[in-house]
mmCIF file of the N, C-alpha and C atoms, coordinates in Angstrom:
data_MODEL
# 
_entry.id   MODEL 
# 
loop_
_atom_site.group_PDB 
_atom_site.id 
_atom_site.type_symbol 
_atom_site.label_atom_id 
_atom_site.label_alt_id 
_atom_site.label_comp_id 
_atom_site.label_asym_id 
_atom_site.label_entity_id 
_atom_site.label_seq_id 
_atom_site.pdbx_PDB_ins_code 
_atom_site.Cartn_x 
_atom_site.Cartn_y 
_atom_site.Cartn_z 
_atom_site.occupancy 
_atom_site.B_iso_or_equiv 
_atom_site.pdbx_formal_charge 
_atom_site.auth_seq_id 
_atom_site.auth_comp_id 
_atom_site.auth_asym_id 
_atom_site.auth_atom_id 
_atom_site.pdbx_PDB_model_num 
ATOM 1   N N  . ALA A 1 1  ? 73.284 62.587 211.819 1.00 0.00 ? 1  ALA A N  1 
ATOM 2   C CA . ALA A 1 1  ? 74.207 62.180 210.767 1.00 0.00 ? 1  ALA A CA 1 
ATOM 3   C C  . ALA A 1 1  ? 75.591 61.944 211.370 1.00 0.00 ? 1  ALA A C  1 
ATOM 4   N N  . ALA A 1 2  ? 76.295 60.980 210.801 1.00 0.00 ? 2  ALA A N  1 
ATOM 5   C CA . ALA A 1 2  ? 77.642 60.669 211.269 1.00 0.00 ? 2  ALA A CA 1 
ATOM 6   C C  . ALA A 1 2  ? 78.555 61.850 210.988 1.00 0.00 ? 2  ALA A C  1 
ATOM 7   N N  . SER A 1 3  ? 79.420 62.176 211.952 1.00 0.00 ? 3  SER A N  1 
ATOM 8   C CA . SER A 1 3  ? 80.301 63.325 211.777 1.00 0.00 ? 3  SER A CA 1 
ATOM 9   C C  . SER A 1 3  ? 81.769 62.946 211.758 1.00 0.00 ? 3  SER A C  1 
ATOM 10  N N  . GLY A 1 4  ? 82.092 61.700 212.002 1.00 0.00 ? 4  GLY A N  1 
ATOM 11  C CA . GLY A 1 4  ? 83.481 61.273 211.994 1.00 0.00 ? 4  GLY A CA 1 
ATOM 12  C C  . GLY A 1 4  ? 83.572 59.763 211.916 1.00 0.00 ? 4  GLY A C  1 
ATOM 13  N N  . PRO A 1 5  ? 84.796 59.223 211.862 1.00 0.00 ? 5  PRO A N  1 
ATOM 14  C CA . PRO A 1 5  ? 84.968 57.779 211.714 1.00 0.00 ? 5  PRO A CA 1 
ATOM 15  C C  . PRO A 1 5  ? 84.297 56.951 212.805 1.00 0.00 ? 5  PRO A C  1 
ATOM 16  N N  . ALA A 1 6  ? 84.368 57.391 214.054 1.00 0.00 ? 6  ALA A N  1 
ATOM 17  C CA . ALA A 1 6  ? 83.767 56.616 215.141 1.00 0.00 ? 6  ALA A CA 1 
ATOM 18  C C  . ALA A 1 6  ? 82.251 56.574 215.001 1.00 0.00 ? 6  ALA A C  1 
ATOM 19  N N  . GLU A 1 7  ? 81.649 57.715 214.672 1.00 0.00 ? 7  GLU A N  1 
ATOM 20  C CA . GLU A 1 7  ? 80.203 57.759 214.503 1.00 0.00 ? 7  GLU A CA 1 
ATOM 21  C C  . GLU A 1 7  ? 79.780 56.942 213.299 1.00 0.00 ? 7  GLU A C  1 
ATOM 22  N N  . ALA A 1 8  ? 80.547 57.004 212.218 1.00 0.00 ? 8  ALA A N  1 
ATOM 23  C CA . ALA A 1 8  ? 80.221 56.237 211.017 1.00 0.00 ? 8  ALA A CA 1 
ATOM 24  C C  . ALA A 1 8  ? 80.306 54.747 211.304 1.00 0.00 ? 8  ALA A C  1 
ATOM 25  N N  . ALA A 1 9  ? 81.288 54.330 212.094 1.00 0.00 ? 9  ALA A N  1 
ATOM 26  C CA . ALA A 1 9  ? 81.434 52.911 212.415 1.00 0.00 ? 9  ALA A CA 1 
ATOM 27  C C  . ALA A 1 9  ? 80.247 52.425 213.239 1.00 0.00 ? 9  ALA A C  1 
ATOM 28  N N  . GLU A 1 10 ? 79.743 53.266 214.132 1.00 0.00 ? 10 GLU A N  1 
ATOM 29  C CA . GLU A 1 10 ? 78.589 52.883 214.936 1.00 0.00 ? 10 GLU A CA 1 
ATOM 30  C C  . GLU A 1 10 ? 77.313 52.846 214.100 1.00 0.00 ? 10 GLU A C  1 
ATOM 31  N N  . ALA A 1 11 ? 77.240 53.639 213.044 1.00 0.00 ? 11 ALA A N  1 
ATOM 32  C CA . ALA A 1 11 ? 76.047 53.720 212.219 1.00 0.00 ? 11 ALA A CA 1 
ATOM 33  C C  . ALA A 1 11 ? 75.963 52.581 211.218 1.00 0.00 ? 11 ALA A C  1 
ATOM 34  N N  . ALA A 1 12 ? 77.083 52.013 210.829 1.00 0.00 ? 12 ALA A N  1 
ATOM 35  C CA . ALA A 1 12 ? 77.106 50.973 209.810 1.00 0.00 ? 12 ALA A CA 1 
ATOM 36  C C  . ALA A 1 12 ? 77.227 49.600 210.460 1.00 0.00 ? 12 ALA A C  1 
ATOM 37  N N  . GLU A 1 13 ? 76.482 48.671 209.926 1.00 0.00 ? 13 GLU A N  1 
ATOM 38  C CA . GLU A 1 13 ? 76.621 47.274 210.336 1.00 0.00 ? 13 GLU A CA 1 
ATOM 39  C C  . GLU A 1 13 ? 77.204 46.530 209.141 1.00 0.00 ? 13 GLU A C  1 
ATOM 40  N N  . VAL A 1 14 ? 78.222 45.745 209.370 1.00 0.00 ? 14 VAL A N  1 
ATOM 41  C CA . VAL A 1 14 ? 78.851 44.981 208.301 1.00 0.00 ? 14 VAL A CA 1 
ATOM 42  C C  . VAL A 1 14 ? 78.700 43.498 208.619 1.00 0.00 ? 14 VAL A C  1 
ATOM 43  N N  . LEU A 1 15 ? 78.026 42.789 207.737 1.00 0.00 ? 15 LEU A N  1 
ATOM 44  C CA . LEU A 1 15 ? 77.920 41.338 207.861 1.00 0.00 ? 15 LEU A CA 1 
ATOM 45  C C  . LEU A 1 15 ? 78.953 40.720 206.940 1.00 0.00 ? 15 LEU A C  1 
ATOM 46  N N  . ILE A 1 16 ? 79.765 39.833 207.467 1.00 0.00 ? 16 ILE A N  1 
ATOM 47  C CA . ILE A 1 16 ? 80.780 39.140 206.668 1.00 0.00 ? 16 ILE A CA 1 
ATOM 48  C C  . ILE A 1 16 ? 80.273 37.730 206.439 1.00 0.00 ? 16 ILE A C  1 
ATOM 49  N N  . VAL A 1 17 ? 80.086 37.382 205.167 1.00 0.00 ? 17 VAL A N  1 
ATOM 50  C CA . VAL A 1 17 ? 79.440 36.124 204.811 1.00 0.00 ? 17 VAL A CA 1 
ATOM 51  C C  . VAL A 1 17 ? 80.410 35.248 204.026 1.00 0.00 ? 17 VAL A C  1 
ATOM 52  N N  . PRO A 1 18 ? 80.830 34.108 204.580 1.00 0.00 ? 18 PRO A N  1 
ATOM 53  C CA . PRO A 1 18 ? 81.661 33.186 203.795 1.00 0.00 ? 18 PRO A CA 1 
ATOM 54  C C  . PRO A 1 18 ? 80.860 32.651 202.617 1.00 0.00 ? 18 PRO A C  1 
ATOM 55  N N  . THR A 1 19 ? 81.475 32.632 201.445 1.00 0.00 ? 19 THR A N  1 
ATOM 56  C CA . THR A 1 19 ? 80.815 32.114 200.250 1.00 0.00 ? 19 THR A CA 1 
ATOM 57  C C  . THR A 1 19 ? 81.756 31.185 199.506 1.00 0.00 ? 19 THR A C  1 
ATOM 58  N N  . LEU A 1 20 ? 81.154 30.228 198.829 1.00 0.00 ? 20 LEU A N  1 
ATOM 59  C CA . LEU A 1 20 ? 81.913 29.233 198.072 1.00 0.00 ? 20 LEU A CA 1 
ATOM 60  C C  . LEU A 1 20 ? 83.002 28.648 198.976 1.00 0.00 ? 20 LEU A C  1 
ATOM 61  N N  . ASP A 1 21 ? 84.149 28.325 198.427 1.00 0.00 ? 21 ASP A N  1 
ATOM 62  C CA . ASP A 1 21 ? 85.191 27.699 199.250 1.00 0.00 ? 21 ASP A CA 1 
ATOM 63  C C  . ASP A 1 21 ? 86.157 28.691 199.882 1.00 0.00 ? 21 ASP A C  1 
ATOM 64  N N  . ASP A 1 22 ? 86.372 29.816 199.222 1.00 0.00 ? 22 ASP A N  1 
ATOM 65  C CA . ASP A 1 22 ? 87.433 30.712 199.690 1.00 0.00 ? 22 ASP A CA 1 
ATOM 66  C C  . ASP A 1 22 ? 87.136 32.192 199.421 1.00 0.00 ? 22 ASP A C  1 
ATOM 67  N N  . ASN A 1 23 ? 85.874 32.557 199.492 1.00 0.00 ? 23 ASN A N  1 
ATOM 68  C CA . ASN A 1 23 ? 85.495 33.937 199.219 1.00 0.00 ? 23 ASN A CA 1 
ATOM 69  C C  . ASN A 1 23 ? 84.615 34.469 200.345 1.00 0.00 ? 23 ASN A C  1 
ATOM 70  N N  . TYR A 1 24 ? 84.399 35.775 200.320 1.00 0.00 ? 24 TYR A N  1 
ATOM 71  C CA . TYR A 1 24 ? 83.517 36.420 201.286 1.00 0.00 ? 24 TYR A CA 1 
ATOM 72  C C  . TYR A 1 24 ? 82.646 37.435 200.569 1.00 0.00 ? 24 TYR A C  1 
ATOM 73  N N  . CYS A 1 25 ? 81.452 37.596 201.084 1.00 0.00 ? 25 CYS A N  1 
ATOM 74  C CA . CYS A 1 25 ? 80.553 38.666 200.684 1.00 0.00 ? 25 CYS A CA 1 
ATOM 75  C C  . CYS A 1 25 ? 80.438 39.588 201.890 1.00 0.00 ? 25 CYS A C  1 
ATOM 76  N N  . TYR A 1 26 ? 80.299 40.864 201.637 1.00 0.00 ? 26 TYR A N  1 
ATOM 77  C CA . TYR A 1 26 ? 80.090 41.834 202.702 1.00 0.00 ? 26 TYR A CA 1 
ATOM 78  C C  . TYR A 1 26 ? 78.743 42.497 202.472 1.00 0.00 ? 26 TYR A C  1 
ATOM 79  N N  . ILE A 1 27 ? 77.955 42.583 203.521 1.00 0.00 ? 27 ILE A N  1 
ATOM 80  C CA . ILE A 1 27 ? 76.666 43.247 203.447 1.00 0.00 ? 27 ILE A CA 1 
ATOM 81  C C  . ILE A 1 27 ? 76.731 44.449 204.373 1.00 0.00 ? 27 ILE A C  1 
ATOM 82  N N  . LEU A 1 28 ? 76.552 45.628 203.818 1.00 0.00 ? 28 LEU A N  1 
ATOM 83  C CA . LEU A 1 28 ? 76.640 46.877 204.563 1.00 0.00 ? 28 LEU A CA 1 
ATOM 84  C C  . LEU A 1 28 ? 75.220 47.369 204.821 1.00 0.00 ? 28 LEU A C  1 
ATOM 85  N N  . VAL A 1 29 ? 74.869 47.531 206.075 1.00 0.00 ? 29 VAL A N  1 
ATOM 86  C CA . VAL A 1 29 ? 73.510 47.902 206.458 1.00 0.00 ? 29 VAL A CA 1 
ATOM 87  C C  . VAL A 1 29 ? 73.526 49.231 207.208 1.00 0.00 ? 29 VAL A C  1 
ATOM 88  N N  . ASP A 1 30 ? 72.652 50.136 206.809 1.00 0.00 ? 30 ASP A N  1 
ATOM 89  C CA . ASP A 1 30 ? 72.502 51.413 207.511 1.00 0.00 ? 30 ASP A CA 1 
ATOM 90  C C  . ASP A 1 30 ? 71.263 51.332 208.390 1.00 0.00 ? 30 ASP A C  1 
ATOM 91  N N  . ARG A 1 31 ? 71.464 50.991 209.662 1.00 0.00 ? 31 ARG A N  1 
ATOM 92  C CA . ARG A 1 31 ? 70.332 50.878 210.580 1.00 0.00 ? 31 ARG A CA 1 
ATOM 93  C C  . ARG A 1 31 ? 69.937 52.224 211.186 1.00 0.00 ? 31 ARG A C  1 
ATOM 94  N N  . THR A 1 32 ? 70.625 53.311 210.799 1.00 0.00 ? 32 THR A N  1 
ATOM 95  C CA . THR A 1 32 ? 70.224 54.627 211.284 1.00 0.00 ? 32 THR A CA 1 
ATOM 96  C C  . THR A 1 32 ? 69.064 55.177 210.469 1.00 0.00 ? 32 THR A C  1 
ATOM 97  N N  . ALA A 1 33 ? 68.866 54.662 209.283 1.00 0.00 ? 33 ALA A N  1 
ATOM 98  C CA . ALA A 1 33 ? 67.755 55.088 208.435 1.00 0.00 ? 33 ALA A CA 1 
ATOM 99  C C  . ALA A 1 33 ? 66.483 54.396 208.910 1.00 0.00 ? 33 ALA A C  1 
ATOM 100 N N  . PRO A 1 34 ? 65.340 54.968 208.602 1.00 0.00 ? 34 PRO A N  1 
ATOM 101 C CA . PRO A 1 34 ? 64.108 54.276 208.958 1.00 0.00 ? 34 PRO A CA 1 
ATOM 102 C C  . PRO A 1 34 ? 63.940 53.022 208.093 1.00 0.00 ? 34 PRO A C  1 
ATOM 103 N N  . PRO A 1 35 ? 63.287 52.001 208.622 1.00 0.00 ? 35 PRO A N  1 
ATOM 104 C CA . PRO A 1 35 ? 63.060 50.789 207.820 1.00 0.00 ? 35 PRO A CA 1 
ATOM 105 C C  . PRO A 1 35 ? 62.207 51.097 206.594 1.00 0.00 ? 35 PRO A C  1 
ATOM 106 N N  . PRO A 1 36 ? 62.394 50.392 205.519 1.00 0.00 ? 36 PRO A N  1 
ATOM 107 C CA . PRO A 1 36 ? 63.369 49.323 205.337 1.00 0.00 ? 36 PRO A CA 1 
ATOM 108 C C  . PRO A 1 36 ? 64.781 49.901 205.260 1.00 0.00 ? 36 PRO A C  1 
ATOM 109 N N  . PHE A 1 37 ? 65.721 49.232 205.938 1.00 0.00 ? 37 PHE A N  1 
ATOM 110 C CA . PHE A 1 37 ? 67.094 49.719 206.022 1.00 0.00 ? 37 PHE A CA 1 
ATOM 111 C C  . PHE A 1 37 ? 67.803 49.591 204.672 1.00 0.00 ? 37 PHE A C  1 
ATOM 112 N N  . PRO A 1 38 ? 68.464 50.664 204.211 1.00 0.00 ? 38 PRO A N  1 
ATOM 113 C CA . PRO A 1 38 ? 69.244 50.550 202.980 1.00 0.00 ? 38 PRO A CA 1 
ATOM 114 C C  . PRO A 1 38 ? 70.442 49.636 203.213 1.00 0.00 ? 38 PRO A C  1 
ATOM 115 N N  . LEU A 1 39 ? 70.760 48.855 202.205 1.00 0.00 ? 39 LEU A N  1 
ATOM 116 C CA . LEU A 1 39 ? 71.953 48.014 202.311 1.00 0.00 ? 39 LEU A CA 1 
ATOM 117 C C  . LEU A 1 39 ? 72.635 47.888 200.970 1.00 0.00 ? 39 LEU A C  1 
ATOM 118 N N  . ALA A 1 40 ? 73.898 47.545 201.031 1.00 0.00 ? 40 ALA A N  1 
ATOM 119 C CA . ALA A 1 40 ? 74.699 47.321 199.822 1.00 0.00 ? 40 ALA A CA 1 
ATOM 120 C C  . ALA A 1 40 ? 75.399 45.976 199.960 1.00 0.00 ? 40 ALA A C  1 
ATOM 121 N N  . PHE A 1 41 ? 75.530 45.298 198.839 1.00 0.00 ? 41 PHE A N  1 
ATOM 122 C CA . PHE A 1 41 ? 76.233 44.022 198.789 1.00 0.00 ? 41 PHE A CA 1 
ATOM 123 C C  . PHE A 1 41 ? 77.583 44.217 198.107 1.00 0.00 ? 41 PHE A C  1 
ATOM 124 N N  . VAL A 1 42 ? 78.606 43.571 198.643 1.00 0.00 ? 42 VAL A N  1 
ATOM 125 C CA . VAL A 1 42 ? 79.919 43.549 198.006 1.00 0.00 ? 42 VAL A CA 1 
ATOM 126 C C  . VAL A 1 42 ? 80.254 42.092 197.723 1.00 0.00 ? 42 VAL A C  1 
ATOM 127 N N  . ASP A 1 43 ? 80.414 41.753 196.462 1.00 0.00 ? 43 ASP A N  1 
ATOM 128 C CA . ASP A 1 43 ? 80.762 40.401 196.001 1.00 0.00 ? 43 ASP A CA 1 
ATOM 129 C C  . ASP A 1 43 ? 79.783 39.320 196.472 1.00 0.00 ? 43 ASP A C  1 
ATOM 130 N N  . PRO A 1 44 ? 78.493 39.468 196.177 1.00 0.00 ? 44 PRO A N  1 
ATOM 131 C CA . PRO A 1 44 ? 77.509 38.466 196.608 1.00 0.00 ? 44 PRO A CA 1 
ATOM 132 C C  . PRO A 1 44 ? 77.442 37.271 195.654 1.00 0.00 ? 44 PRO A C  1 
ATOM 133 N N  . SER A 1 45 ? 78.442 36.431 195.670 1.00 0.00 ? 45 SER A N  1 
ATOM 134 C CA . SER A 1 45 ? 78.532 35.336 194.696 1.00 0.00 ? 45 SER A CA 1 
ATOM 135 C C  . SER A 1 45 ? 77.675 34.126 195.036 1.00 0.00 ? 45 SER A C  1 
ATOM 136 N N  . ASP A 1 46 ? 77.167 34.030 196.242 1.00 0.00 ? 46 ASP A N  1 
ATOM 137 C CA . ASP A 1 46 ? 76.376 32.864 196.656 1.00 0.00 ? 46 ASP A CA 1 
ATOM 138 C C  . ASP A 1 46 ? 75.055 33.341 197.265 1.00 0.00 ? 46 ASP A C  1 
ATOM 139 N N  . PRO A 1 47 ? 73.987 33.415 196.457 1.00 0.00 ? 47 PRO A N  1 
ATOM 140 C CA . PRO A 1 47 ? 72.719 33.958 196.958 1.00 0.00 ? 47 PRO A CA 1 
ATOM 141 C C  . PRO A 1 47 ? 72.178 33.235 198.185 1.00 0.00 ? 47 PRO A C  1 
ATOM 142 N N  . GLU A 1 48 ? 72.311 31.920 198.251 1.00 0.00 ? 48 GLU A N  1 
ATOM 143 C CA . GLU A 1 48 ? 71.793 31.177 199.402 1.00 0.00 ? 48 GLU A CA 1 
ATOM 144 C C  . GLU A 1 48 ? 72.494 31.604 200.687 1.00 0.00 ? 48 GLU A C  1 
ATOM 145 N N  . ALA A 1 49 ? 73.803 31.788 200.644 1.00 0.00 ? 49 ALA A N  1 
ATOM 146 C CA . ALA A 1 49 ? 74.552 32.228 201.827 1.00 0.00 ? 49 ALA A CA 1 
ATOM 147 C C  . ALA A 1 49 ? 74.154 33.654 202.213 1.00 0.00 ? 49 ALA A C  1 
ATOM 148 N N  . VAL A 1 50 ? 73.934 34.504 201.213 1.00 0.00 ? 50 VAL A N  1 
ATOM 149 C CA . VAL A 1 50 ? 73.533 35.885 201.478 1.00 0.00 ? 50 VAL A CA 1 
ATOM 150 C C  . VAL A 1 50 ? 72.163 35.927 202.148 1.00 0.00 ? 50 VAL A C  1 
ATOM 151 N N  . PHE A 1 51 ? 71.192 35.191 201.609 1.00 0.00 ? 51 PHE A N  1 
ATOM 152 C CA . PHE A 1 51 ? 69.850 35.177 202.200 1.00 0.00 ? 51 PHE A CA 1 
ATOM 153 C C  . PHE A 1 51 ? 69.875 34.615 203.619 1.00 0.00 ? 51 PHE A C  1 
ATOM 154 N N  . ALA A 1 52 ? 70.668 33.588 203.848 1.00 0.00 ? 52 ALA A N  1 
ATOM 155 C CA . ALA A 1 52 ? 70.772 33.001 205.188 1.00 0.00 ? 52 ALA A CA 1 
ATOM 156 C C  . ALA A 1 52 ? 71.357 34.018 206.177 1.00 0.00 ? 52 ALA A C  1 
ATOM 157 N N  . ALA A 1 53 ? 72.364 34.757 205.752 1.00 0.00 ? 53 ALA A N  1 
ATOM 158 C CA . ALA A 1 53 ? 72.972 35.765 206.629 1.00 0.00 ? 53 ALA A CA 1 
ATOM 159 C C  . ALA A 1 53 ? 71.975 36.873 206.955 1.00 0.00 ? 53 ALA A C  1 
ATOM 160 N N  . LEU A 1 54 ? 71.198 37.289 205.974 1.00 0.00 ? 54 LEU A N  1 
ATOM 161 C CA . LEU A 1 54 ? 70.191 38.323 206.217 1.00 0.00 ? 54 LEU A CA 1 
ATOM 162 C C  . LEU A 1 54 ? 69.143 37.838 207.217 1.00 0.00 ? 54 LEU A C  1 
ATOM 163 N N  . GLU A 1 55 ? 68.692 36.610 207.054 1.00 0.00 ? 55 GLU A N  1 
ATOM 164 C CA . GLU A 1 55 ? 67.712 36.061 207.989 1.00 0.00 ? 55 GLU A CA 1 
ATOM 165 C C  . GLU A 1 55 ? 68.286 35.954 209.396 1.00 0.00 ? 55 GLU A C  1 
ATOM 166 N N  . SER A 1 56 ? 69.547 35.530 209.513 1.00 0.00 ? 56 SER A N  1 
ATOM 167 C CA . SER A 1 56 ? 70.186 35.410 210.826 1.00 0.00 ? 56 SER A CA 1 
ATOM 168 C C  . SER A 1 56 ? 70.305 36.757 211.527 1.00 0.00 ? 56 SER A C  1 
ATOM 169 N N  . ALA A 1 57 ? 70.422 37.824 210.740 1.00 0.00 ? 57 ALA A N  1 
ATOM 170 C CA . ALA A 1 57 ? 70.550 39.168 211.306 1.00 0.00 ? 57 ALA A CA 1 
ATOM 171 C C  . ALA A 1 57 ? 69.187 39.853 211.430 1.00 0.00 ? 57 ALA A C  1 
ATOM 172 N N  . ALA A 1 58 ? 68.111 39.081 211.307 1.00 0.00 ? 58 ALA A N  1 
ATOM 173 C CA . ALA A 1 58 ? 66.744 39.620 211.381 1.00 0.00 ? 58 ALA A CA 1 
ATOM 174 C C  . ALA A 1 58 ? 66.501 40.682 210.318 1.00 0.00 ? 58 ALA A C  1 
ATOM 175 N N  . LEU A 1 59 ? 67.022 40.426 209.131 1.00 0.00 ? 59 LEU A N  1 
ATOM 176 C CA . LEU A 1 59 ? 66.864 41.353 208.011 1.00 0.00 ? 59 LEU A CA 1 
ATOM 177 C C  . LEU A 1 59 ? 66.185 40.649 206.841 1.00 0.00 ? 59 LEU A C  1 
ATOM 178 N N  . GLY A 1 60 ? 65.043 40.063 207.126 1.00 0.00 ? 60 GLY A N  1 
ATOM 179 C CA . GLY A 1 60 ? 64.311 39.331 206.109 1.00 0.00 ? 60 GLY A CA 1 
ATOM 180 C C  . GLY A 1 60 ? 63.563 40.248 205.160 1.00 0.00 ? 60 GLY A C  1 
ATOM 181 N N  . PRO A 1 61 ? 62.706 39.664 204.326 1.00 0.00 ? 61 PRO A N  1 
ATOM 182 C CA . PRO A 1 61 ? 61.938 40.444 203.345 1.00 0.00 ? 61 PRO A CA 1 
ATOM 183 C C  . PRO A 1 61 ? 61.172 41.592 204.000 1.00 0.00 ? 61 PRO A C  1 
ATOM 184 N N  . GLY A 1 62 ? 61.252 42.754 203.389 1.00 0.00 ? 62 GLY A N  1 
ATOM 185 C CA . GLY A 1 62 ? 60.573 43.929 203.904 1.00 0.00 ? 62 GLY A CA 1 
ATOM 186 C C  . GLY A 1 62 ? 61.371 44.735 204.903 1.00 0.00 ? 62 GLY A C  1 
ATOM 187 N N  . ALA A 1 63 ? 62.417 44.140 205.485 1.00 0.00 ? 63 ALA A N  1 
ATOM 188 C CA . ALA A 1 63 ? 63.217 44.851 206.490 1.00 0.00 ? 63 ALA A CA 1 
ATOM 189 C C  . ALA A 1 63 ? 64.338 45.662 205.865 1.00 0.00 ? 63 ALA A C  1 
ATOM 190 N N  . VAL A 1 64 ? 64.700 45.334 204.626 1.00 0.00 ? 64 VAL A N  1 
ATOM 191 C CA . VAL A 1 64 ? 65.829 45.996 203.978 1.00 0.00 ? 64 VAL A CA 1 
ATOM 192 C C  . VAL A 1 64 ? 65.455 46.447 202.570 1.00 0.00 ? 64 VAL A C  1 
ATOM 193 N N  . LYS A 1 65 ? 66.242 47.391 202.086 1.00 0.00 ? 65 LYS A N  1 
ATOM 194 C CA . LYS A 1 65 ? 66.069 47.912 200.738 1.00 0.00 ? 65 LYS A CA 1 
ATOM 195 C C  . LYS A 1 65 ? 67.444 47.933 200.070 1.00 0.00 ? 65 LYS A C  1 
ATOM 196 N N  . PRO A 1 66 ? 67.743 46.953 199.204 1.00 0.00 ? 66 PRO A N  1 
ATOM 197 C CA . PRO A 1 66 ? 69.038 46.968 198.515 1.00 0.00 ? 66 PRO A CA 1 
ATOM 198 C C  . PRO A 1 66 ? 69.176 48.232 197.657 1.00 0.00 ? 66 PRO A C  1 
ATOM 199 N N  . VAL A 1 67 ? 70.315 48.891 197.803 1.00 0.00 ? 67 VAL A N  1 
ATOM 200 C CA . VAL A 1 67 ? 70.557 50.110 197.027 1.00 0.00 ? 67 VAL A CA 1 
ATOM 201 C C  . VAL A 1 67 ? 71.776 50.005 196.125 1.00 0.00 ? 67 VAL A C  1 
ATOM 202 N N  . ALA A 1 68 ? 72.632 48.986 196.360 1.00 0.00 ? 68 ALA A N  1 
ATOM 203 C CA . ALA A 1 68 ? 73.831 48.851 195.522 1.00 0.00 ? 68 ALA A CA 1 
ATOM 204 C C  . ALA A 1 68 ? 74.379 47.429 195.602 1.00 0.00 ? 68 ALA A C  1 
ATOM 205 N N  . ILE A 1 69 ? 74.982 47.010 194.510 1.00 0.00 ? 69 ILE A N  1 
ATOM 206 C CA . ILE A 1 69 ? 75.709 45.745 194.459 1.00 0.00 ? 69 ILE A CA 1 
ATOM 207 C C  . ILE A 1 69 ? 77.058 46.049 193.815 1.00 0.00 ? 69 ILE A C  1 
ATOM 208 N N  . PHE A 1 70 ? 78.127 45.679 194.506 1.00 0.00 ? 70 PHE A N  1 
ATOM 209 C CA . PHE A 1 70 ? 79.478 45.905 193.997 1.00 0.00 ? 70 PHE A CA 1 
ATOM 210 C C  . PHE A 1 70 ? 80.164 44.564 193.772 1.00 0.00 ? 70 PHE A C  1 
ATOM 211 N N  . THR A 1 71 ? 80.813 44.418 192.639 1.00 0.00 ? 71 THR A N  1 
ATOM 212 C CA . THR A 1 71 ? 81.686 43.267 192.426 1.00 0.00 ? 71 THR A CA 1 
ATOM 213 C C  . THR A 1 71 ? 83.096 43.811 192.269 1.00 0.00 ? 71 THR A C  1 
ATOM 214 N N  . THR A 1 72 ? 84.018 43.261 193.048 1.00 0.00 ? 72 THR A N  1 
ATOM 215 C CA . THR A 1 72 ? 85.380 43.803 193.070 1.00 0.00 ? 72 THR A CA 1 
ATOM 216 C C  . THR A 1 72 ? 86.364 43.003 192.235 1.00 0.00 ? 72 THR A C  1 
ATOM 217 N N  . HIS A 1 73 ? 85.955 41.800 191.849 1.00 0.00 ? 73 HIS A N  1 
ATOM 218 C CA . HIS A 1 73 ? 86.837 40.942 191.063 1.00 0.00 ? 73 HIS A CA 1 
ATOM 219 C C  . HIS A 1 73 ? 85.993 39.843 190.440 1.00 0.00 ? 73 HIS A C  1 
ATOM 220 N N  . HIS A 1 74 ? 86.624 38.983 189.648 1.00 0.00 ? 74 HIS A N  1 
ATOM 221 C CA . HIS A 1 74 ? 85.876 37.879 189.057 1.00 0.00 ? 74 HIS A CA 1 
ATOM 222 C C  . HIS A 1 74 ? 86.691 36.605 189.075 1.00 0.00 ? 74 HIS A C  1 
ATOM 223 N N  . HIS A 1 75 ? 86.000 35.502 188.962 1.00 0.00 ? 75 HIS A N  1 
ATOM 224 C CA . HIS A 1 75 ? 86.607 34.185 188.882 1.00 0.00 ? 75 HIS A CA 1 
ATOM 225 C C  . HIS A 1 75 ? 86.006 33.476 187.681 1.00 0.00 ? 75 HIS A C  1 
ATOM 226 N N  . TRP A 1 76 ? 86.618 32.430 187.218 1.00 0.00 ? 76 TRP A N  1 
ATOM 227 C CA . TRP A 1 76 ? 86.116 31.715 186.056 1.00 0.00 ? 76 TRP A CA 1 
ATOM 228 C C  . TRP A 1 76 ? 84.741 31.102 186.305 1.00 0.00 ? 76 TRP A C  1 
ATOM 229 N N  . ASP A 1 77 ? 84.422 30.757 187.558 1.00 0.00 ? 77 ASP A N  1 
ATOM 230 C CA . ASP A 1 77 ? 83.169 30.067 187.848 1.00 0.00 ? 77 ASP A CA 1 
ATOM 231 C C  . ASP A 1 77 ? 82.075 30.963 188.402 1.00 0.00 ? 77 ASP A C  1 
ATOM 232 N N  . HIS A 1 78 ? 82.375 32.202 188.711 1.00 0.00 ? 78 HIS A N  1 
ATOM 233 C CA . HIS A 1 78 ? 81.374 33.152 189.160 1.00 0.00 ? 78 HIS A CA 1 
ATOM 234 C C  . HIS A 1 78 ? 81.912 34.561 188.954 1.00 0.00 ? 78 HIS A C  1 
ATOM 235 N N  . ALA A 1 79 ? 81.018 35.528 188.990 1.00 0.00 ? 79 ALA A N  1 
ATOM 236 C CA . ALA A 1 79 ? 81.449 36.892 188.693 1.00 0.00 ? 79 ALA A CA 1 
ATOM 237 C C  . ALA A 1 79 ? 81.681 37.685 189.945 1.00 0.00 ? 79 ALA A C  1 
# 
């Protein structure tokens, strides 16, 4: 288990995914857990971009287990 900031940073993988014209989604992956790896999404406004990022990181179907979705703000055209 992580015991401090340095260990926690090594345990977490953060994927930064550009979405739409001026937004980002963050995908937090815990690769210290046994597969399927738990992950959380922050502001996943563009599903196609999110799925592409997961595939690029070798985190396709069956490799991950979504455990949380966070939205931090909203826009008129997406939530």
